[in-house]
N, C-alpha and C positions, 0 to 999 in steps of 0.2 A: 240591333237584333234584340227584344227585348228576354228576359230567361225565361222558359219555359218549365211550369212543376213536371213535375215527372209523371208518365201516363204510369197506370193502375197495372201490375203487371197482370198477365193474363190470368179470367177468372178460374181457368185450373189448375194455376200453378201450386205447385205444394209448398209449404212453408216452410224455411230451413234456419230456424230459430238461434242453431249453435253456429251457424257462421253471420246471423247477424249481429248477433253478440259477438265475438271477434272481431270485425269488424268497429264496432262503437268500442270495443278495449284496446285496438291500439289508435281507433283515432283521439280518444282522452292521452294517449304518451306523442302522438306527434299529428300533426294537422295535414300532413301528407301522406295517402295511404297507395300501397299500390299493390293494386289485386289482380294474379296472373293465375296461368292456368289453360291447359289446352281448348280449343275449342269446343260448343257443346255442352260443357259441362254445366253450363246455369250462370254465370257472370252476369248477364244482364238482367234477367229474370231476376235473381237474388240483388243486384245496385236498385232496379226499380223497386223493391219490396221495402227497401230503407225510408223511414219517414222523413218528412221535409225537405226533400233531395229536390237540386236542379238537374237535372238528365240530359245530358248532349249526347247524340252521337255522332261519332268523329267521321264517319263511313260518310255523311253529308258534305256535299261542296258547302253549304250555305253555313255550316259552322266550321268549317276548315277556316272560310275565311273570316268570319269571327275571331275565331281566336288568333289571328295574324300579330294584330296587335295585343302582345300578351298582357301588356300590363292595364291597357283599356279593360278588356275584356274582364281583365279581374276586378279593378273597381266596381264593372256593373253588376258583381257578384258579393259584393262587400256583405261579412255578417252572412253566409249563405254557404251552405254545403252541395259540394258543386261533382258532380260527376261527371268524369267523363270518361266514355266509354269506346274502346280501342284506341286507344290515345295515339299509337304509332302512327295513325292517319295522319297525324299535323305533322308540319313540314320541319318543324324546332319542338317536339314535344319537352325534352327535360329540358328546356330553358324555362319552361311554361310553367311547368313543375319544381323548377329553382326559383325563380323571382316571387309563387306564392309562398315558399318556405321561405325565405326570406324578408320579403318587405308587405305582406299581408296576412297578420298575425287573427285576422278576423274571419279569413275564410278558409274550408276546409276542404279539399278536395281527394278525391277517390277515384284513381283512374283504374283502369284495365286495359289486361295486355295478355297475348298468349304467351309470349317470355318474360324470364328476370328482366327489370329494369336494366341497360346498362348488355344485357349481352350483344347486341348488333351494333355497329356503326351508326344507324339513328339515332339513339340515347350519345350523347355526346356527353354526358354527365350522371353520375350514378347515385349523385343524392346521397352521399353518404353521411351519414348522422344525420339527414334531414326527412327521412322516411320511414315509416313499417312497410313491412312484406306480409301479405296474408297469402295462400299460395291456396286455391282453393283444389277440393280433390274430390273424385269419383262419391257417390253418393255413400253418406257412412255406415257401419252398420249401427249403429243409434239411429238414424233416418229411417230405416226399413220400414216401418211400421206407419211412417207419416206418408211413406210412399204405395202403402197396401201391400207390400211387401212380408207374405207370413214368411216362405221357406227359403233357404241362405242360399239353396240352389239357383234358386231363378236368379239371385246378383251374381252369383258366379258367372255363370252362362252369359246372361245378359251383358253384365258391366254394371257399374254406376253410371254413366249417362243419362240422366232425369228423362228424356225423351224414348230413350231404346230400351229403358228397364221398366217403364211403362205402358210398352206399345202392345199394342193385342198377339201378334206375331213376333217371331223373331226377326229385325230388321236384318237381314245379311249382306243386302245390298249397301246398308247404310257406312258398313266399315269401310268397304272402298274409297264410296262417297267420301267418307271424313278423309282418306288421305290423300283424294284428289285434292281435296280444299286444303288440308295441313300445307301443302306444297304449293300451292296455288298461292295462299293470301298468307302465309307464317313464315315459310319458309325463303320463297323467289323476292318477297318484297324487303327482307330487314339481313339475308345473310347471301354472301355470295358461294353458292355452292351448286354447281355446274352439271355435276353424271343425276341427272334424275334416278338412273334406275341402279347405282351404286347406293346411293343414299338412302332411298326407301327398301331397299333390296336387304341393306341391314338393319333397319330398325325392324323391317318383319320379320329378321332371322333372330334378333334379340327378344323380340317379344314373344316367339316359339318356346325359344330356349328361358322366359322368366323365370329369375329365383336361381338364376344358377351363376357361376364363375364367366367373367366376362376375358376370356384370351384372346386376343386380336388378332392374332395372326393365324388365330381357324380359319376367320370370315374372309381374308385377304380373298383366298381364290375365287370361292362363289358370291362374293361382292367385286370384283373386277379392282380393285382399289388398294392402295398400298397401306402398310400398318399405321403412317402419320396421319394419312388423309381419314384411315376410320377412327382415328384418336380424335383428330376434330369433328369427326357428326356425329361422336359422342358427348363433346361438350357443347354443342348443339340439341342433342337430343332433349340434355340433361336441363339445358338454359330454357327451352322449351316445353318442361312439364311432362316427356309423354314416356320417359325414364324416369326411375329415379337409382341413383346410381349409392351404394352402400360400399362404405372402407372397411375394413380389416381392424378389426379390436386385437389390440395385441399388447404387451410390454415384455414379452418373452422373445423376442428374435428367433433364436439357436430353435425356437418348437412350435412356435406359431406362426400362421402366413400374414405376412406384414405389406406387400402389396396389391393384389392383383385384385380387384374389386366384384364385388355381387349387383348384377342387374334385374332390377323388377319392373316391368312393364306399368305404365300407370295406371292400368285399369283390366280385370279381368276379361270381359267380353273382347276387346283385341286379343288378349293371348291366347281365346278360345277361336278365335278367326282365323288367326296366323296358324294355329296347328290343325285349322278343317274339320274340329268337333263342334255339333250344333248340340250336343246333348251329354251331360257328365258319366265317364265311368268311375266305379270305386278311385282306380288309381288317378284321377284326377283332381279328387277333392282337395286333398289334403294342402296341396302345394298350390292350388288358389285359394284356397281357404285362410292362407298366411299370407296372400294379397290384403286382405280384409284384414287381420292384423296392424300389419302394415299401415294401412292409409288410416288406422286409429293411431296408432304410436305416433307418426306422423302429426297430424290435427294437435296431439296434447304435446307433444313436445319438440317438433322444427325437423328440419332435415337435420341439422347439424350433431343431434346428440344418438341417430342410432344406429349402429353399426350394426356386422356378421362376426362371426368367431369360427376359427377354422383353423387346427392344429397340422402338423405333419405327418401325422397318424391319420390324418381322413375324419376325424370326429370333427363335427358341425354342431354348432349352436344357430338356430334361425335370426335372432336377433339379440343385440346387446345394446341396453342403454344406458346411457352414459350421464347422468342429472350432473351437475356443476355442484360440485363441495358434497356428494353423496357416495354410496358404493355402487358398483355397475350394478346393473339386472340380466342376468342371463334370461332369452324366452325363449320356450320351443313351445311349437304350432304344431296341433294335432286336430284331424277332423273330429277324432273319438280317444276319450280322454285313455284309454284301455290300451292303444297301440303306442302307448308311451314307453320307449327308453331310455332308460338315466344312463347310458351307457357314457356318451357326449357331455351329457353335463356334470358327470361324476369326472372328465378327463376337466374341462372348464375349471369347475370346484378346485380342483389340487391346485392349479394355477393363479387361480383368483377365491383364496377363501373368505375374501369379507365379501363378497357376491351374496347379491340375494337371486334366489333360482324363482320361474314360474312355467307350469305349463300352462297355455289360454287352448280351450279345445271348444268347437264346438257344441258339444254335449254338455258340457257344464252348466248349470243353472245357477249354481251357489258357487261362492268360494271356503278356499278352506285348508289348512296345512295339512299334509301327508307324508310320510313318511315314504321313500324310495330307497331302497336297500341302507348306505349311509346320511343319504340325504334329506333334508326336509324343505320341501317343494310348492309352493303358492300354487295349488291348482284352481282355475277359474274359467269363467269364459268371456269372450270383446266386450260381454256388457258392462264388465265390474273394471276393465283397463282402467280409466277416469278415477274412482277413488282408489284403487292401490297405487296408482301414478302416485296421486295427489296425498297420501300416507307416505308412501316412501320418499317424498323432498319435504317432507314436515319431519320425520322419523330423525331423532338426533342422538 
């Protein structure tokens, strides 16, 4: 089969240059890049917008037949940038990627899938040291203007799946249809999960309490499943990107929580759906705003560097960023800066005096250092996070 140049993305597709540059950056480091993320985040539109790629949809039987001879397939793409969309549909996707990484230095491969590479038995090799991973997130705060979204509230209630964000009316039925497709296409095909009800019920309950501590024992009765089964489900949720699991930041185990994780839904639209709300009340905004801040932190720092903090007196800091070789940064999120109470930050700073302290608020249009009781706190908006994070990493 002769190679096909990528068809242009849909004419109404919104440009997402931050993600294109991220992929190009990773391609400069490794010739195999894995683009992961839940369905309908726009992976296909994004990869088809990359210049000079050969696009293959692995849902097509003709593509799967053509890729059965991995060596011949890669020889036919010598010197090219190759996209393999939904690569898990191939019979042996990891072998093809391994051969590309080890034996075809003139081929660049971008493979997409809904789960992290190696998360299921379909992938026999995680390609450790041979690939880079990009985890696509919902529409970021920095992308809202491109999607013609003026009010942050719209992004919170609609979520960040591109089609749902720009739809004329709130697409309520789309969330239920998304769950059915997630179960049928991403779970049944890749994971040995037997109890549909327990699995999806647990996911929806986690979304409903998004941003809270995850105590598995409280979910066993409503989900009709054992604690170990729920722990296994939690691993699958994390691997498929439908939740983010944050581990606690702690170096004083007698005074800080060290084990129980905190769980966030991947998208605020699904949080609202799970809570049964289609408009925002004042009490909804702060917690949902945390999700937008988390997405920006994940884009800049990746999964490994983001934690939360809580001490045994129940003082809590929303996020702690731990850049390698630099002081940690404690980050509090507020819908309005005037609502900031420095008590939890004071407790954190007592145990971690070297840490930087940041307040991220939706109504901050500039950033500045302000004094709160005995603390110097950087107050900023979400838009300032890339600059501030870069400054912090460069600081000596």
